[in-house]
N, CA, C and O atoms as a Tinker XYZ file with bonds, in Angstrom:
   424  protein
     1  N     22.975000  -33.139000  -31.727000    73     2
     2  CA    22.670000  -32.006000  -30.368000    64     1     3
     3  C     22.413000  -32.651000  -29.467000    63     2     4     5
     4  O     22.328000  -31.958000  -28.454000    81     3
     5  N     22.225000  -33.737000  -29.291000    73     3     6
     6  CA    22.178000  -34.849000  -27.742000    64     5     7
     7  C     20.650000  -34.896000  -27.603000    63     6     8     9
     8  O     20.332000  -35.535000  -26.600000    81     7
     9  N     19.667000  -34.448000  -28.256000    73     7    10
    10  CA    18.379000  -34.871000  -28.195000    64     9    11
    11  C     17.690000  -35.004000  -29.310000    63    10    12    13
    12  O     18.090000  -34.568000  -30.390000    81    11
    13  N     16.165000  -35.861000  -29.075000    73    11    14
    14  CA    15.543000  -36.070000  -30.635000    64    13    15
    15  C     15.065000  -34.857000  -30.817000    63    14    16    17
    16  O     14.818000  -33.933000  -30.042000    81    15
    17  N     14.956000  -35.019000  -32.159000    73    15    18
    18  CA    13.801000  -33.842000  -33.148000    64    17    19
    19  C     13.260000  -34.318000  -34.201000    63    18    20    21
    20  O     13.775000  -35.078000  -35.022000    81    19
    21  N     12.011000  -33.794000  -34.192000    73    19    22
    22  CA    11.022000  -34.286000  -35.024000    64    21    23
    23  C     10.810000  -33.033000  -35.812000    63    22    24    25
    24  O     10.245000  -32.132000  -35.191000    81    23
    25  N     11.240000  -32.720000  -37.399000    73    23    26
    26  CA    10.394000  -31.324000  -37.555000    64    25    27
    27  C      9.360000  -31.631000  -38.411000    63    26    28    29
    28  O      9.483000  -32.561000  -39.208000    81    27
    29  N      8.412000  -31.005000  -38.352000    73    27    30
    30  CA     7.035000  -30.878000  -39.130000    64    29    31
    31  C      6.727000  -30.052000  -39.817000    63    30    32    33
    32  O      6.577000  -28.965000  -39.259000    81    31
    33  N      6.516000  -30.094000  -41.078000    73    31    34
    34  CA     6.495000  -29.574000  -41.991000    64    33    35
    35  C      4.989000  -29.044000  -42.630000    63    34    36    37
    36  O      4.710000  -29.855000  -43.512000    81    35
    37  N      3.833000  -27.929000  -42.527000    73    35    38
    38  CA     2.289000  -27.666000  -43.022000    64    37    39
    39  C      2.785000  -27.133000  -43.942000    63    38    40    41
    40  O      3.862000  -26.542000  -44.019000    81    39
    41  N      1.663000  -27.407000  -45.027000    73    39    42
    42  CA     1.965000  -26.666000  -46.284000    64    41    43
    43  C      1.152000  -25.569000  -46.191000    63    42    44    45
    44  O      0.313000  -25.631000  -45.293000    81    43
    45  N      1.164000  -24.496000  -46.925000    73    43    46
    46  CA     0.577000  -23.193000  -46.915000    64    45    47
    47  C      0.595000  -22.640000  -46.274000    63    46    48    49
    48  O      1.582000  -22.727000  -45.542000    81    47
    49  N     -0.655000  -21.358000  -45.874000    73    47    50
    50  CA    -0.896000  -20.591000  -44.825000    64    49    51
    51  C     -2.116000  -20.651000  -44.477000    63    50    52    53
    52  O     -2.908000  -20.206000  -45.308000    81    51
    53  N     -2.774000  -21.278000  -42.993000    73    51    54
    54  CA    -3.730000  -21.295000  -42.811000    64    53    55
    55  C     -3.767000  -22.119000  -41.429000    63    54    56    57
    56  O     -2.760000  -22.471000  -40.815000    81    55
    57  N     -5.136000  -22.375000  -41.031000    73    55    58
    58  CA    -5.420000  -22.489000  -39.738000    64    57    59
    59  C     -4.324000  -24.298000  -39.388000    63    58    60    61
    60  O     -4.744000  -24.676000  -38.294000    81    59
    61  N     -3.683000  -24.916000  -39.688000    73    59    62
    62  CA    -2.514000  -25.832000  -39.450000    64    61    63
    63  C     -1.341000  -25.145000  -38.951000    63    62    64    65
    64  O     -0.511000  -25.784000  -38.305000    81    63
    65  N     -1.133000  -23.492000  -39.260000    73    63    66
    66  CA    -0.028000  -22.850000  -39.258000    64    65    67
    67  C     -0.116000  -22.475000  -37.798000    63    66    68    69
    68  O      0.849000  -22.710000  -37.071000    81    67
    69  N     -1.227000  -21.899000  -37.312000    73    67    70
    70  CA    -1.669000  -21.400000  -36.196000    64    69    71
    71  C     -1.818000  -22.547000  -34.929000    63    70    72    73
    72  O     -1.192000  -22.346000  -33.888000    81    71
    73  N     -2.542000  -23.560000  -35.054000    73    71    74
    74  CA    -2.296000  -24.847000  -34.545000    64    73    75
    75  C     -0.784000  -25.627000  -34.007000    63    74    76    77
    76  O     -0.472000  -26.123000  -32.924000    81    75
    77  N     -0.322000  -25.531000  -34.818000    73    75    78
    78  CA     1.452000  -26.305000  -34.940000    64    77    79
    79  C      2.090000  -25.827000  -33.424000    63    78    80    81
    80  O      2.586000  -26.621000  -32.625000    81    79
    81  N      1.959000  -24.252000  -33.192000    73    79    82
    82  CA     2.129000  -23.553000  -32.127000    64    81    83
    83  C      2.197000  -24.390000  -30.979000    63    82    84    85
    84  O      3.187000  -24.481000  -30.253000    81    83
    85  N      0.663000  -25.262000  -30.766000    73    83    86
    86  CA     0.859000  -25.700000  -29.254000    64    85    87
    87  C      1.337000  -27.386000  -29.395000    63    86    88    89
    88  O      0.878000  -28.229000  -28.624000    81    87
    89  N      2.220000  -27.696000  -30.380000    73    87    90
    90  CA     2.632000  -29.122000  -30.201000    64    89    91
    91  C      3.995000  -29.094000  -30.505000    63    90    92    93
    92  O      4.502000  -30.099000  -31.003000    81    91
    93  N      4.671000  -28.089000  -30.281000    73    91    94
    94  CA     6.216000  -27.532000  -30.928000    64    93    95
    95  C      6.647000  -26.797000  -30.330000    63    94    96    97
    96  O      5.891000  -25.872000  -30.034000    81    95
    97  N      8.175000  -26.735000  -29.754000    73    95    98
    98  CA     9.296000  -26.113000  -28.718000    64    97    99
    99  C      9.536000  -24.783000  -29.689000    63    98   100   101
   100  O      9.795000  -23.702000  -29.161000    81    99
   101  N      9.435000  -24.918000  -31.190000    73    99   102
   102  CA    10.089000  -23.670000  -31.852000    64   101   103
   103  C      9.629000  -23.968000  -33.079000    63   102   104   105
   104  O      9.613000  -25.069000  -33.628000    81   103
   105  N      9.225000  -22.846000  -33.512000    73   103   106
   106  CA     8.381000  -22.649000  -34.660000    64   105   107
   107  C      9.374000  -22.071000  -36.012000    63   106   108   109
   108  O     10.125000  -21.166000  -35.645000    81   107
   109  N      9.471000  -22.341000  -37.114000    73   107   110
   110  CA    10.321000  -21.760000  -37.856000    64   109   111
   111  C      9.304000  -21.513000  -39.310000    63   110   112   113
   112  O      8.610000  -22.322000  -39.926000    81   111
   113  N      9.518000  -20.268000  -39.505000    73   111   114
   114  CA     8.863000  -20.111000  -40.864000    64   113   115
   115  C      9.844000  -19.474000  -41.825000    63   114   116   117
   116  O     10.598000  -18.503000  -41.897000    81   115
   117  N      9.522000  -20.316000  -42.389000    73   115   118
   118  CA    10.655000  -20.337000  -44.167000    64   117   119
   119  C      9.760000  -19.823000  -44.903000    63   118   120   121
   120  O      8.672000  -20.369000  -45.087000    81   119
   121  N     10.240000  -18.256000  -45.628000    73   119   122
   122  CA     9.839000  -17.891000  -46.430000    64   121   123
   123  C     10.675000  -17.656000  -48.124000    63   122   124   125
   124  O     11.808000  -18.101000  -48.311000    81   123
   125  N     10.085000  -17.088000  -48.958000    73   123   126
   126  CA    10.824000  -17.732000  -50.015000    64   125   127
   127  C     11.058000  -15.510000  -50.689000    63   126   128   129
   128  O     10.015000  -14.885000  -50.498000    81   127
   129  N     11.792000  -14.968000  -51.086000    73   127   130
   130  CA    11.242000  -13.392000  -51.780000    64   129   131
   131  C     10.657000  -13.635000  -53.055000    63   130   132   133
   132  O     10.647000  -14.689000  -53.690000    81   131
   133  N     10.173000  -12.533000  -53.350000    73   131   134
   134  CA     9.517000  -12.270000  -54.731000    64   133   135
   135  C      8.090000  -13.365000  -54.211000    63   134   136   137
   136  O      7.451000  -13.556000  -55.245000    81   135
   137  N      7.628000  -13.866000  -53.423000    73   135   138
   138  CA     6.502000  -15.139000  -53.826000    64   137   139
   139  C      5.519000  -14.953000  -52.955000    63   138   140   141
   140  O      4.839000  -15.945000  -52.691000    81   139
   141  N      5.199000  -13.703000  -52.314000    73   139   142
   142  CA     4.141000  -13.290000  -51.770000    64   141   143
   143  C      4.032000  -13.623000  -50.223000    63   142   144   145
   144  O      3.387000  -12.977000  -49.397000    81   143
   145  N      5.009000  -15.086000  -49.930000    73   143   146
   146  CA     4.669000  -15.714000  -48.917000    64   145   147
   147  C      4.806000  -14.415000  -47.599000    63   146   148   149
   148  O      4.298000  -14.749000  -46.529000    81   147
   149  N      5.357000  -13.209000  -47.643000    73   147   150
   150  CA     5.700000  -12.558000  -46.289000    64   149   151
   151  C      4.388000  -11.532000  -46.044000    63   150   152   153
   152  O      4.272000  -10.926000  -44.979000    81   151
   153  N      3.605000  -11.425000  -46.923000    73   151   154
   154  CA     2.355000  -10.856000  -47.070000    64   153   155
   155  C      1.264000  -11.671000  -46.710000    63   154   156   157
   156  O      0.348000  -11.165000  -46.062000    81   155
   157  N      1.226000  -12.838000  -47.028000    73   155   158
   158  CA    -0.003000  -13.836000  -47.050000    64   157   159
   159  C      0.563000  -14.062000  -45.211000    63   158   160   161
   160  O     -0.243000  -13.801000  -44.318000    81   159
   161  N      2.005000  -14.563000  -44.867000    73   159   162
   162  CA     1.798000  -14.767000  -43.262000    64   161   163
   163  C      1.395000  -13.433000  -42.538000    63   162   164   165
   164  O      0.822000  -13.633000  -41.467000    81   163
   165  N      1.521000  -12.468000  -42.792000    73   163   166
   166  CA     1.251000  -10.912000  -42.132000    64   165   167
   167  C      0.061000  -11.068000  -42.126000    63   166   168   169
   168  O     -0.516000  -10.719000  -41.096000    81   167
   169  N     -0.766000  -11.643000  -43.253000    73   167   170
   170  CA    -2.485000  -11.309000  -43.079000    64   169   171
   171  C     -3.008000  -12.266000  -42.359000    63   170   172   173
   172  O     -4.140000  -12.043000  -41.929000    81   171
   173  N     -2.424000  -13.461000  -42.051000    73   171   174
   174  CA    -3.002000  -14.907000  -41.897000    64   173   175
   175  C     -2.514000  -14.975000  -40.210000    63   174   176   177
   176  O     -2.929000  -15.894000  -39.503000    81   175
   177  N     -1.699000  -14.026000  -39.722000    73   175   178
   178  CA    -1.252000  -13.817000  -38.373000    64   177   179
   179  C     -0.164000  -14.753000  -37.527000    63   178   180   181
   180  O     -0.038000  -14.931000  -36.315000    81   179
   181  N      0.679000  -15.357000  -38.845000    73   179   182
   182  CA     1.608000  -16.506000  -38.314000    64   181   183
   183  C      2.764000  -15.729000  -38.024000    63   182   184   185
   184  O      3.693000  -16.256000  -37.412000    81   183
   185  N      2.826000  -14.483000  -38.405000    73   183   186
   186  CA     4.382000  -13.711000  -37.627000    64   185   187
   187  C      4.552000  -14.139000  -35.915000    63   186   188   189
   188  O      5.496000  -14.596000  -35.270000    81   187
   189  N      3.020000  -13.710000  -35.523000    73   187   190
   190  CA     2.954000  -14.128000  -34.329000    64   189   191
   191  C      3.367000  -15.110000  -33.412000    63   190   192   193
   192  O      3.662000  -14.902000  -32.235000    81   191
   193  N      3.380000  -16.510000  -34.176000    73   191   194
   194  CA     4.009000  -17.633000  -33.650000    64   193   195
   195  C      5.295000  -17.976000  -34.002000    63   194   196   197
   196  O      5.767000  -18.787000  -33.205000    81   195
   197  N      6.104000  -17.638000  -34.972000    73   195   198
   198  CA     7.152000  -18.086000  -35.177000    64   197   199
   199  C      8.676000  -17.327000  -34.409000    63   198   200   201
   200  O      9.016000  -16.144000  -34.379000    81   199
   201  N      9.104000  -18.104000  -34.054000    73   199   202
   202  CA    10.072000  -18.461000  -33.510000    64   201   203
   203  C     11.238000  -17.909000  -34.049000    63   202   204   205
   204  O     11.696000  -16.840000  -33.645000    81   203
   205  N     11.786000  -18.635000  -35.015000    73   203   206
   206  CA    12.542000  -17.779000  -36.148000    64   205   207
   207  C     12.080000  -18.063000  -37.688000    63   206   208   209
   208  O     11.487000  -19.005000  -38.214000    81   207
   209  N     12.593000  -16.879000  -38.161000    73   207   210
   210  CA    12.187000  -16.520000  -39.533000    64   209   211
   211  C     13.362000  -17.369000  -40.520000    63   210   212   213
   212  O     14.303000  -17.799000  -39.852000    81   211
   213  N     13.426000  -17.633000  -41.850000    73   211   214
   214  CA    14.228000  -17.970000  -42.498000    64   213   215
   215  C     13.994000  -17.477000  -44.046000    63   214   216   217
   216  O     12.890000  -17.780000  -44.498000    81   215
   217  N     14.680000  -16.919000  -44.729000    73   215   218
   218  CA    14.262000  -16.378000  -45.714000    64   217   219
   219  C     15.634000  -17.212000  -46.688000    63   218   220   221
   220  O     16.832000  -16.929000  -46.710000    81   219
   221  N     14.746000  -18.493000  -47.549000    73   219   222
   222  CA    15.241000  -18.951000  -48.220000    64   221   223
   223  C     15.386000  -18.414000  -49.536000    63   222   224   225
   224  O     14.604000  -17.571000  -49.978000    81   223
   225  N     16.650000  -19.006000  -50.376000    73   223   226
   226  CA    16.586000  -18.085000  -51.436000    64   225   227
   227  C     16.919000  -16.603000  -51.167000    63   226   228   229
   228  O     16.476000  -15.599000  -51.724000    81   227
   229  N     17.793000  -16.725000  -50.190000    73   227   230
   230  CA    18.159000  -15.283000  -50.295000    64   229   231
   231  C     18.956000  -14.812000  -51.076000    63   230   232   233
   232  O     19.125000  -13.599000  -50.951000    81   231
   233  N     19.688000  -15.456000  -52.074000    73   231   234
   234  CA    20.617000  -15.369000  -53.179000    64   233   235
   235  C     19.964000  -14.723000  -54.523000    63   234   236   237
   236  O     20.432000  -14.451000  -55.629000    81   235
   237  N     18.659000  -14.597000  -53.928000    73   235   238
   238  CA    17.723000  -13.919000  -55.531000    64   237   239
   239  C     17.492000  -12.582000  -55.114000    63   238   240   241
   240  O     17.734000  -12.194000  -53.971000    81   239
   241  N     17.152000  -12.062000  -55.776000    73   239   242
   242  CA    16.685000  -10.569000  -55.828000    64   241   243
   243  C     15.651000  -10.751000  -55.061000    63   242   244   245
   244  O     14.935000  -11.748000  -55.163000    81   243
   245  N     15.394000   -9.513000  -53.942000    73   243   246
   246  CA    14.114000   -9.430000  -53.108000    64   245   247
   247  C     14.166000   -9.864000  -51.819000    63   246   248   249
   248  O     13.222000   -9.791000  -51.033000    81   247
   249  N     15.286000  -10.334000  -51.568000    73   247   250
   250  CA    15.463000  -11.321000  -49.906000    64   249   251
   251  C     15.622000   -9.871000  -49.008000    63   250   252   253
   252  O     15.244000   -9.829000  -47.837000    81   251
   253  N     16.210000   -8.721000  -49.678000    73   251   254
   254  CA    16.400000   -7.966000  -48.393000    64   253   255
   255  C     14.821000   -7.035000  -48.140000    63   254   256   257
   256  O     14.196000   -6.590000  -47.178000    81   255
   257  N     14.725000   -7.065000  -49.102000    73   255   258
   258  CA    13.249000   -6.374000  -49.314000    64   257   259
   259  C     12.282000   -6.984000  -48.296000    63   258   260   261
   260  O     11.705000   -6.306000  -47.447000    81   259
   261  N     12.141000   -8.308000  -48.434000    73   259   262
   262  CA    11.341000   -9.277000  -47.646000    64   261   263
   263  C     12.037000   -9.418000  -46.434000    63   262   264   265
   264  O     11.146000   -9.533000  -45.592000    81   263
   265  N     13.206000   -9.479000  -45.830000    73   263   266
   266  CA    13.846000   -9.060000  -44.378000    64   265   267
   267  C     13.298000   -8.255000  -44.265000    63   266   268   269
   268  O     12.312000   -8.509000  -43.572000    81   267
   269  N     13.358000   -6.958000  -44.675000    73   267   270
   270  CA    12.747000   -5.212000  -43.931000    64   269   271
   271  C     11.248000   -5.684000  -43.802000    63   270   272   273
   272  O     10.642000   -5.638000  -42.732000    81   271
   273  N     10.628000   -6.202000  -45.138000    73   271   274
   274  CA     8.884000   -6.390000  -44.580000    64   273   275
   275  C      8.538000   -7.328000  -43.333000    63   274   276   277
   276  O      7.526000   -7.234000  -42.639000    81   275
   277  N      9.942000   -8.575000  -43.134000    73   275   278
   278  CA     9.149000   -8.901000  -41.995000    64   277   279
   279  C      9.715000   -8.134000  -40.494000    63   278   280   281
   280  O      9.091000   -8.277000  -39.442000    81   279
   281  N     10.805000   -7.430000  -40.578000    73   279   282
   282  CA    11.678000   -6.743000  -39.522000    64   281   283
   283  C     10.377000   -5.604000  -39.237000    63   282   284   285
   284  O      9.895000   -5.449000  -38.115000    81   283
   285  N     10.045000   -5.066000  -40.105000    73   283   286
   286  CA     8.969000   -4.014000  -40.042000    64   285   287
   287  C      7.988000   -4.684000  -39.389000    63   286   288   289
   288  O      7.939000   -4.302000  -38.220000    81   287
   289  N      7.089000   -5.620000  -39.671000    73   287   290
   290  CA     6.096000   -6.154000  -39.387000    64   289   291
   291  C      6.314000   -6.855000  -37.857000    63   290   292   293
   292  O      5.220000   -6.936000  -37.298000    81   291
   293  N      7.304000   -7.329000  -37.112000    73   291   294
   294  CA     7.791000   -7.919000  -36.020000    64   293   295
   295  C      8.032000   -6.520000  -34.980000    63   294   296   297
   296  O      8.091000   -6.571000  -33.751000    81   295
   297  N      8.096000   -5.839000  -35.447000    73   295   298
   298  CA     8.676000   -4.615000  -34.561000    64   297   299
   299  C      6.896000   -3.798000  -34.547000    63   298   300   301
   300  O      6.800000   -2.881000  -33.731000    81   299
   301  N      6.007000   -4.014000  -35.122000    73   299   302
   302  CA     4.928000   -3.227000  -34.513000    64   301   303
   303  C      4.120000   -3.991000  -33.920000    63   302   304   305
   304  O      2.931000   -3.826000  -34.193000    81   303
   305  N      4.565000   -5.293000  -32.715000    73   303   306
   306  CA     3.619000   -5.566000  -31.765000    64   305   307
   307  C      4.315000   -5.132000  -30.777000    63   306   308   309
   308  O      5.267000   -4.380000  -30.983000    81   307
   309  N      3.961000   -5.534000  -29.518000    73   307   310
   310  CA     4.387000   -4.926000  -28.477000    64   309   311
   311  C      5.561000   -4.993000  -27.864000    63   310   312   313
   312  O      6.047000   -6.124000  -27.858000    81   311
   313  N      6.191000   -4.143000  -27.335000    73   311   314
   314  CA     7.487000   -3.688000  -27.223000    64   313   315
   315  C      7.928000   -4.583000  -26.185000    63   314   316   317
   316  O      7.326000   -4.561000  -25.111000    81   315
   317  N      9.153000   -5.575000  -26.405000    73   315   318
   318  CA     9.364000   -6.742000  -25.959000    64   317   319
   319  C     10.936000   -6.633000  -25.785000    63   318   320   321
   320  O     11.269000   -5.665000  -26.469000    81   319
   321  N     11.928000   -7.124000  -25.248000    73   319   322
   322  CA    13.280000   -7.199000  -25.471000    64   321   323
   323  C     13.575000   -8.133000  -26.065000    63   322   324   325
   324  O     14.792000   -8.316000  -26.022000    81   323
   325  N     12.784000   -9.205000  -26.904000    73   323   326
   326  CA    13.199000  -10.535000  -27.643000    64   325   327
   327  C     12.365000  -10.172000  -28.783000    63   326   328   329
   328  O     11.199000   -9.778000  -28.770000    81   327
   329  N     13.172000  -10.374000  -29.807000    73   327   330
   330  CA    12.543000  -10.526000  -30.904000    64   329   331
   331  C     12.561000  -11.479000  -31.672000    63   330   332   333
   332  O     13.761000  -11.699000  -31.505000    81   331
   333  N     12.188000  -12.431000  -32.553000    73   331   334
   334  CA    12.493000  -13.891000  -33.742000    64   333   335
   335  C     13.680000  -13.192000  -34.259000    63   334   336   337
   336  O     13.683000  -11.980000  -34.474000    81   335
   337  N     14.735000  -14.000000  -34.465000    73   335   338
   338  CA    15.604000  -14.082000  -35.423000    64   337   339
   339  C     15.334000  -14.321000  -37.040000    63   338   340   341
   340  O     14.847000  -15.387000  -37.416000    81   339
   341  N     15.653000  -13.344000  -37.910000    73   339   342
   342  CA    15.471000  -13.439000  -39.327000    64   341   343
   343  C     16.765000  -13.682000  -39.673000    63   342   344   345
   344  O     17.721000  -12.940000  -39.447000    81   343
   345  N     16.780000  -15.041000  -40.385000    73   343   346
   346  CA    18.215000  -15.671000  -40.946000    64   345   347
   347  C     17.921000  -15.849000  -42.353000    63   346   348   349
   348  O     16.815000  -16.228000  -42.739000    81   347
   349  N     19.265000  -15.479000  -43.435000    73   347   350
   350  CA    19.180000  -15.510000  -44.609000    64   349   351
   351  C     19.681000  -16.818000  -44.895000    63   350   352   353
   352  O     20.429000  -17.329000  -44.061000    81   351
   353  N     19.338000  -17.557000  -46.124000    73   351   354
   354  CA    20.161000  -18.524000  -46.562000    64   353   355
   355  C     19.548000  -19.056000  -47.858000    63   354   356   357
   356  O     18.481000  -18.713000  -48.368000    81   355
   357  N     20.251000  -19.775000  -48.202000    73   355   358
   358  CA    20.037000  -20.367000  -49.496000    64   357   359
   359  C     20.556000  -21.832000  -49.549000    63   358   360   361
   360  O     21.711000  -22.177000  -49.800000    81   359
   361  N     19.444000  -22.664000  -49.255000    73   359   362
   362  CA    19.398000  -23.955000  -49.148000    64   361   363
   363  C     20.386000  -24.765000  -50.654000    63   362   364   365
   364  O     21.313000  -25.569000  -50.547000    81   363
   365  N     19.891000  -24.307000  -51.723000    73   363   366
   366  CA    20.681000  -24.859000  -53.027000    64   365   367
   367  C     22.474000  -24.615000  -53.339000    63   366   368   369
   368  O     23.329000  -25.192000  -54.012000    81   367
   369  N     22.420000  -23.227000  -52.275000    73   367   370
   370  CA    23.882000  -23.053000  -52.158000    64   369   371
   371  C     24.544000  -23.364000  -51.255000    63   370   372   373
   372  O     25.693000  -22.984000  -51.028000    81   371
   373  N     23.773000  -24.228000  -50.521000    73   371   374
   374  CA    24.520000  -24.515000  -48.911000    64   373   375
   375  C     24.557000  -23.409000  -48.412000    63   374   376   377
   376  O     25.570000  -23.542000  -47.726000    81   375
   377  N     24.188000  -22.317000  -48.218000    73   375   378
   378  CA    24.529000  -21.077000  -47.163000    64   377   379
   379  C     23.488000  -20.488000  -46.245000    63   378   380   381
   380  O     22.341000  -20.176000  -46.566000    81   379
   381  N     23.953000  -20.398000  -45.260000    73   379   382
   382  CA    23.301000  -20.072000  -43.964000    64   381   383
   383  C     22.544000  -21.029000  -43.100000    63   382   384   385
   384  O     21.723000  -20.625000  -42.277000    81   383
   385  N     22.823000  -22.340000  -43.289000    73   383   386
   386  CA    22.856000  -23.349000  -43.065000    64   385   387
   387  C     22.746000  -23.243000  -41.297000    63   386   388   389
   388  O     21.892000  -23.090000  -40.425000    81   387
   389  N     23.635000  -23.360000  -41.385000    73   387   390
   390  CA    24.443000  -23.126000  -39.963000    64   389   391
   391  C     23.940000  -22.091000  -38.905000    63   390   392   393
   392  O     23.966000  -22.150000  -37.675000    81   391
   393  N     23.510000  -21.200000  -39.687000    73   391   394
   394  CA    22.509000  -19.875000  -39.206000    64   393   395
   395  C     21.204000  -20.377000  -38.460000    63   394   396   397
   396  O     20.641000  -20.147000  -37.390000    81   395
   397  N     20.993000  -21.262000  -39.683000    73   395   398
   398  CA    19.426000  -21.748000  -38.962000    64   397   399
   399  C     19.222000  -22.605000  -37.889000    63   398   400   401
   400  O     18.163000  -22.697000  -37.269000    81   399
   401  N     20.381000  -23.321000  -37.640000    73   399   402
   402  CA    20.220000  -24.467000  -36.363000    64   401   403
   403  C     20.816000  -23.647000  -35.597000    63   402   404   405
   404  O     20.523000  -23.860000  -34.421000    81   403
   405  N     21.543000  -22.780000  -35.748000    73   403   406
   406  CA    21.842000  -22.056000  -34.511000    64   405   407
   407  C     20.542000  -20.845000  -33.609000    63   406   408   409
   408  O     20.483000  -20.378000  -32.472000    81   407
   409  N     19.743000  -20.738000  -34.756000    73   407   410
   410  CA    18.991000  -20.105000  -34.397000    64   409   411
   411  C     17.493000  -20.991000  -33.386000    63   410   412   413
   412  O     16.805000  -20.748000  -32.394000    81   411
   413  N     17.627000  -22.027000  -34.381000    73   411   414
   414  CA    16.481000  -23.370000  -33.391000    64   413   415
   415  C     17.004000  -23.510000  -33.069000    63   414   416   417
   416  O     16.579000  -24.663000  -32.994000    81   415
   417  N     18.263000  -23.577000  -32.363000    73   415   418
   418  CA    18.692000  -24.343000  -31.090000    64   417   419
   419  C     18.765000  -23.638000  -29.751000    63   418   420   421
   420  O     18.820000  -24.133000  -28.625000    81   419
   421  N     18.752000  -22.269000  -30.159000    73   419   422
   422  CA    19.616000  -21.132000  -29.393000    64   421   423
   423  C     17.911000  -20.802000  -27.942000    63   422   424
   424  O     18.016000  -19.965000  -27.046000    81   423
């Protein structure tokens, strides 16, 4: 893509996720359906720092419900023209990966 990229992964939902936004150009929040990740992210305030939401394992049940939950949650914030994209993907099936990169590089 014509530039160096460094990917930083944090583990769990906590202070490190909030701090990561100070050193990154783009924060990607990867969630899995039916795992409780979306609810935990809402509680921890992570939604406010995400530039891109990825729902991985989108081929499994509950993916659309998770997408709606995130969409509703980010819609509660201040009215603004831009909202972070929500990308559905399945890494195991290699589906939606191009959409993730498009959202990250936009």
